C-alpha positions in Angstrom: 24.1 -37.9 68.5 24.6 -40.1 65.2 20.8 -40.6 65.1 20.2 -36.7 65.0 22.4 -36.2 62.0 21.3 -38.4 60.0 17.8 -38.5 61.0 18.3 -34.5 59.9 20.4 -35.6 56.7 17.9 -37.9 55.7 14.9 -35.1 56.0 17.0 -32.7 53.9 17.1 -35.0 51.4 13.5 -35.4 51.4 12.9 -31.9 51.8 15.7 -31.5 48.5 14.0 -34.1 46.1 10.7 -32.3 47.0 12.3 -29.1 46.5 13.8 -30.5 42.7 10.4 -31.7 42.4 8.3 -28.7 42.7 10.8 -26.6 40.9 10.2 -29.7 38.8 6.4 -29.1 38.3 7.1 -25.1 37.8 9.8 -25.2 34.8 6.7 -27.5 33.0 4.1 -25.1 34.0 7.1 -21.7 33.0 7.2 -24.3 29.4 3.3 -24.1 29.6 2.6 -21.0 29.1 5.3 -20.0 26.9 3.7 -23.3 24.9 0.5 -21.6 24.9 2.5 -17.8 24.9 3.8 -18.5 21.2 1.0 -20.3 19.7 -1.2 -17.4 21.2 0.7 -15.1 19.1 0.8 -17.2 16.2 -2.8 -16.9 15.6 -2.3 -13.4 16.8 -0.8 -13.4 14.4 -2.5 -15.4 11.6 -5.2 -12.8 12.1 -3.4 -9.7 11.3 -1.8 -11.7 8.6 -5.2 -12.1 7.8 -6.6 -8.8 7.8 -3.6 -6.9 6.4 -4.1 -9.2 3.2 -7.5 -8.5 3.1 -7.3 -4.7 3.4 -4.9 -5.2 1.1 -7.0 -7.1 -1.7 -9.8 -4.1 -0.7 -7.0 -1.2 -1.5 -5.6 -2.9 -4.4 -9.7 -3.1 -5.6 -10.5 0.1 -4.7 -7.1 1.6 -7.4 -8.5 -1.0 -10.0 -12.2 0.4 -10.1 -9.9 4.0 -9.8 -8.0 3.1 -12.6 -10.0 2.3 -15.3 -13.0 5.1 -14.5 -9.6 7.6 -14.8 -9.1 5.8 -18.0 -12.9 6.1 -19.5 -13.1 9.5 -18.5 -9.8 10.3 -20.6 -10.7 8.2 -23.7 -13.5 10.6 -23.0 -12.0 14.0 -23.3 -9.7 12.6 -26.0 -13.0 12.1 -27.9 -14.5 15.5 -26.9 -10.9 16.9 -28.0 -11.4 15.9 -31.8 -14.3 16.9 -31.8 -14.0 20.0 -31.1 -10.2 20.2 -33.1 -12.2 18.5 -36.1 -14.6 21.2 -35.5 -12.1 24.5 -35.9 -10.6 22.9 -38.2 -13.2 22.7 -41.1 -13.7 26.1 -39.4 -10.2 27.8 -40.2 -10.6 25.9 -44.0 -14.0 27.0 -44.9 -12.0 30.9 -43.5 -9.2 29.9 -45.8 -11.0 29.3 -48.7 -13.8 32.5 -48.5 -10.8 35.0 -47.6 -7.5 33.9 -49.0 -5.5 37.1 -48.9 -6.7 38.2 -45.0 -6.1 34.8 -44.2 -2.5 35.7 -45.8 -2.2 38.9 -44.1 -2.7 37.4 -40.9 -0.6 35.0 -40.9 2.1 37.5 -42.7 2.1 39.6 -39.7 1.4 36.8 -36.9 4.9 35.7 -38.5 6.7 38.8 -38.3 5.4 39.6 -34.5 8.2 36.4 -33.5 10.9 37.6 -36.2 10.8 41.0 -33.4 10.2 39.4 -29.8 12.8 36.6 -31.9 15.1 39.4 -32.1 15.1 40.8 -28.8 
């Protein structure tokens, strides 16, 4: 009877050691899987970061290009306005020289109309 007890105890120890070894192996496998997962996530994060930087750079370059186009367009509009203003100024000066009394009358009429509107 004593022999059966000891042999059972001995087999339990061996099975316990085997179970402990199996658990250790499983833990090592899990650790390796986690390390691979972390590496995969890091690689994907780096790739996503590169993509985001590339898109940001592309968007910035497009915005700069659009801004340059807008500035050039604005400068052209200002140049056109200056030419038109210069032409209008010449016409007004010519009209004042040719018809000084009429110009004075129109200015006085505009003044009276503006005064009447401001009184109301």
